Residue frames as a rotation matrix with the C-alpha (Angstrom) as fourth column:
MET 1
0.614 0.789 0.003 -0.05
0.789 -0.614 0.018 0.00
0.017 -0.009 -1.000 0.01
PRO 2
-0.109 -0.676 0.729 1.41
0.584 -0.637 -0.503 3.39
0.805 0.371 0.464 -0.92
LYS 3
-0.567 -0.191 -0.801 2.30
0.800 -0.360 -0.480 5.87
-0.197 -0.913 0.357 1.79
PRO 4
0.570 0.811 0.136 -0.37
0.821 -0.552 -0.145 8.65
-0.043 0.195 -0.980 2.10
SER 5
-0.557 -0.724 0.406 0.71
0.777 -0.628 -0.055 12.03
0.294 0.285 0.912 0.96
LEU 6
-0.592 0.243 -0.769 -0.26
0.369 -0.766 -0.526 15.49
-0.717 -0.595 0.364 2.22
SER 7
-0.805 0.259 -0.534 -1.58
-0.568 -0.597 0.567 16.21
-0.172 0.759 0.628 -1.22
ASP 8
-0.802 0.544 -0.247 -4.01
0.434 0.815 0.383 13.29
0.410 0.200 -0.890 -0.91
PRO 9
-0.320 0.741 0.590 -7.54
-0.396 -0.670 0.628 14.78
0.861 -0.033 0.508 -0.43
VAL 10
0.565 0.525 -0.637 -8.33
0.303 0.585 0.752 12.17
0.768 -0.618 0.171 2.25
VAL 11
-0.152 -0.738 -0.657 -5.24
0.964 0.035 -0.263 13.01
0.217 -0.673 0.707 4.22
ALA 12
-0.817 -0.080 0.571 -6.00
0.092 -0.996 -0.009 16.76
0.569 0.045 0.821 3.80
ALA 13
0.148 0.966 0.212 -9.51
-0.278 -0.165 0.946 16.14
0.949 -0.199 0.244 5.12
LEU 14
0.459 -0.064 -0.886 -8.13
0.705 0.634 0.319 14.25
0.541 -0.771 0.336 8.05
LEU 15
-0.645 -0.747 -0.162 -5.81
0.719 -0.521 -0.460 17.15
0.260 -0.413 0.873 8.87
GLU 16
-0.572 0.475 0.669 -8.76
-0.256 -0.878 0.404 19.59
0.779 0.060 0.624 8.75
VAL 17
0.556 0.770 -0.312 -10.80
0.021 0.363 0.932 17.40
0.831 -0.525 0.185 11.12
ALA 18
0.078 -0.667 -0.741 -7.70
0.919 0.336 -0.206 17.12
0.386 -0.665 0.639 13.40
LYS 19
-0.807 -0.369 0.460 -7.40
0.239 -0.918 -0.317 20.95
0.540 -0.146 0.829 13.55
VAL 20
0.041 0.902 0.429 -11.07
-0.463 -0.364 0.809 21.25
0.886 -0.232 0.402 14.73
ARG 21
0.708 0.260 -0.657 -10.70
0.367 0.658 0.657 18.50
0.604 -0.706 0.370 17.34
PHE 22
-0.307 -0.901 -0.308 -7.41
0.843 -0.107 -0.527 19.99
0.441 -0.421 0.792 18.50
ALA 23
-0.691 0.132 0.711 -9.05
-0.198 -0.980 -0.011 23.41
0.695 -0.148 0.703 19.01
LEU 24
0.388 0.917 0.094 -11.97
-0.395 0.073 0.916 21.77
0.833 -0.392 0.391 20.83
PHE 25
0.383 -0.365 -0.848 -9.58
0.734 0.678 0.040 19.89
0.561 -0.638 0.528 23.11
ARG 26
-0.673 -0.719 0.173 -7.85
0.526 -0.630 -0.572 23.13
0.520 -0.294 0.802 23.91
GLU 27
-0.326 0.692 0.644 -11.23
-0.454 -0.712 0.536 24.81
0.829 -0.117 0.546 24.63
ARG 28
0.626 0.686 -0.372 -12.43
-0.105 0.547 0.831 22.01
0.773 -0.480 0.414 26.88
PHE 29
0.652 -0.421 -0.631 -9.23
0.741 0.532 0.410 21.28
0.163 -0.735 0.658 28.88
GLY 30
0.972 -0.174 -0.160 -7.50
-0.118 -0.944 0.307 24.66
-0.204 -0.280 -0.938 28.65
ARG 31
0.003 -1.000 -0.007 -4.28
-0.545 -0.007 0.838 23.28
-0.838 0.002 -0.545 27.13
ASP 32
0.027 -0.117 -0.993 -2.92
-0.951 0.303 -0.062 21.50
0.308 0.946 -0.103 24.08
PRO 33
0.934 0.346 0.094 -3.23
-0.358 0.905 0.231 17.74
-0.005 -0.250 0.968 24.06
ASP 34
-0.065 -0.921 0.385 -0.28
-0.661 0.329 0.675 15.56
-0.748 -0.210 -0.630 24.96
PRO 35
-0.542 -0.214 -0.812 0.76
-0.826 0.310 0.470 13.21
0.151 0.926 -0.345 22.08
ASP 36
-0.954 0.116 -0.277 -0.96
0.124 0.992 -0.010 10.26
0.274 -0.044 -0.961 23.74
GLU 37
-0.569 0.799 -0.193 -4.27
0.031 -0.214 -0.976 12.02
-0.822 -0.562 0.097 24.53
PRO 38
-0.356 0.545 0.759 -7.36
0.881 0.468 0.076 11.49
-0.313 0.695 -0.647 22.36
LEU 39
-0.983 0.157 -0.093 -8.69
-0.181 -0.908 0.377 14.19
-0.025 0.388 0.921 20.02
LEU 40
-0.182 0.955 -0.235 -11.88
-0.265 0.182 0.947 12.29
0.947 0.234 0.220 19.97
PHE 41
-0.937 -0.306 -0.167 -12.64
0.100 0.224 -0.969 12.62
0.334 -0.925 -0.179 23.58
ASP 42
-0.017 0.920 -0.391 -15.60
0.889 0.192 0.415 12.43
0.457 -0.341 -0.822 25.98
PRO 43
-0.409 -0.185 0.894 -16.45
0.078 -0.983 -0.168 16.00
0.909 0.001 0.416 26.79
ALA 44
0.632 0.739 0.233 -18.29
-0.233 -0.105 0.967 15.03
0.739 -0.665 0.106 29.90
GLN 45
0.586 -0.518 -0.623 -15.08
0.785 0.553 0.279 13.85
0.201 -0.653 0.731 31.61
CYS 46
0.908 -0.310 -0.282 -12.81
-0.098 -0.812 0.576 16.09
-0.407 -0.496 -0.767 33.66
ASP 47
-0.156 -0.986 0.064 -9.71
-0.343 0.115 0.932 14.49
-0.926 0.124 -0.356 32.18
PRO 48
-0.082 0.100 -0.992 -9.19
-0.997 -0.012 0.081 13.48
-0.004 0.995 0.101 28.49
MET 49
-0.360 0.099 0.928 -10.77
-0.136 0.978 -0.157 10.11
-0.923 -0.183 -0.338 27.99
ALA 50
-0.997 0.002 -0.078 -11.46
-0.075 0.211 0.975 8.52
0.019 0.977 -0.210 24.59
ALA 51
-0.220 0.969 -0.116 -15.10
-0.930 -0.244 -0.274 8.92
-0.294 0.047 0.955 23.32
SER 52
0.063 0.402 0.914 -17.16
-0.006 0.916 -0.402 5.94
-0.998 0.020 0.060 22.57
GLU 53
-0.717 -0.338 0.609 -17.09
0.546 0.271 0.793 4.66
-0.433 0.901 -0.010 19.00
ALA 54
0.203 0.896 0.395 -20.54
0.977 -0.210 -0.027 6.25
0.059 0.391 -0.918 18.36
ASP 55
0.779 0.049 -0.625 -19.47
0.290 -0.913 0.289 9.58
-0.556 -0.406 -0.725 19.84
SER 56
-0.315 -0.940 -0.134 -16.15
0.160 -0.191 0.968 9.48
-0.935 0.284 0.210 17.92
ARG 57
-0.445 0.194 0.875 -18.06
0.892 0.187 0.412 9.09
-0.084 0.963 -0.256 14.64
VAL 58
0.664 0.748 -0.014 -20.31
0.748 -0.664 -0.004 12.04
-0.012 -0.008 -1.000 15.52
GLN 59
0.482 -0.541 -0.689 -17.25
0.097 -0.748 0.656 14.15
-0.871 -0.383 -0.308 16.38
VAL 60
-0.563 -0.712 0.420 -15.60
0.461 0.151 0.875 13.25
-0.686 0.686 0.242 13.11
VAL 61
-0.123 0.637 0.761 -18.66
0.969 -0.089 0.231 14.00
0.215 0.765 -0.606 11.03
SER 62
0.787 0.462 -0.408 -19.24
0.555 -0.819 0.144 17.35
-0.268 -0.339 -0.902 12.91
ALA 63
0.098 -0.838 -0.537 -15.69
0.047 -0.535 0.844 18.43
-0.994 -0.107 -0.013 12.45
ALA 64
-0.630 -0.295 0.719 -15.81
0.660 0.285 0.695 17.43
-0.410 0.912 0.015 8.76
MET 65
0.297 0.854 0.427 -18.98
0.944 -0.331 0.005 19.33
0.145 0.401 -0.904 8.21
ALA 66
0.721 -0.008 -0.693 -17.47
0.348 -0.860 0.372 22.43
-0.599 -0.509 -0.618 9.88
LYS 67
-0.232 -0.894 -0.384 -14.57
-0.249 -0.328 0.912 22.34
-0.941 0.307 -0.146 7.45
ASP 68
0.643 0.590 -0.490 -16.65
-0.630 0.043 -0.775 21.17
-0.436 0.807 0.399 4.45
VAL 69
-0.524 -0.768 -0.368 -14.56
-0.851 0.491 0.186 18.01
0.038 0.411 -0.911 3.92
ASP 70
0.032 0.516 -0.856 -15.59
-0.516 0.742 0.427 14.41
0.856 0.428 0.290 3.12
ALA 71
0.125 0.090 0.988 -16.63
-0.979 0.170 0.109 12.87
-0.158 -0.981 0.110 6.44
SER 72
0.939 0.313 0.145 -17.01
-0.298 0.947 -0.120 9.36
-0.175 0.070 0.982 4.93
ALA 73
0.509 -0.836 -0.205 -13.36
0.011 0.245 -0.970 9.39
0.861 0.491 0.134 3.67
VAL 74
-0.264 -0.635 0.726 -12.06
-0.763 -0.322 -0.560 10.45
0.589 -0.702 -0.400 7.09
LEU 75
0.435 0.515 0.739 -14.22
-0.843 0.521 0.133 7.85
-0.317 -0.681 0.660 8.84
GLY 76
0.975 -0.042 -0.218 -12.82
-0.079 0.852 -0.517 5.22
0.208 0.522 0.827 6.49
LEU 77
0.179 -0.980 0.088 -9.23
-0.268 -0.135 -0.954 6.28
0.947 0.147 -0.287 7.02
LEU 78
-0.366 -0.254 0.895 -9.74
-0.898 -0.158 -0.411 6.07
0.246 -0.954 -0.170 10.79
GLY 79
-0.955 -0.061 -0.292 -11.27
-0.024 0.991 -0.129 2.60
0.297 -0.116 -0.948 10.50
TYR 80
-0.543 0.840 -0.008 -14.88
-0.049 -0.041 -0.998 3.73
-0.838 -0.542 0.064 11.17
GLY 81
-0.907 0.293 0.302 -16.83
0.365 0.191 0.911 2.38
0.209 0.937 -0.281 8.27
LEU 82
-0.640 0.715 0.281 -20.30
-0.627 -0.697 0.347 3.82
0.444 0.046 0.895 7.78
THR 83
0.391 0.889 -0.237 -21.84
-0.601 0.442 0.666 0.57
0.697 -0.118 0.708 8.89
ASN 84
-0.552 -0.711 -0.436 -19.31
-0.063 0.557 -0.828 -0.77
0.832 -0.430 -0.352 11.47
């Protein structure tokens, strides 16, 4: 399998989603995330905890819609098929 490139539209969409989630992490927790902390997090928790699979999908779709990028491509890249 070829290595993804930054010019790949799916990778570019993933980066846009990550930017949104990074900003939301900063807003929720008042700091930048550590490398091992989830960008798809449970906002009800006081500390960064991974969101459920269903919530993760919603977070990806919401961020993709905010940036007008292909949510299904990002979900697929992250291993969240539309019917998993």
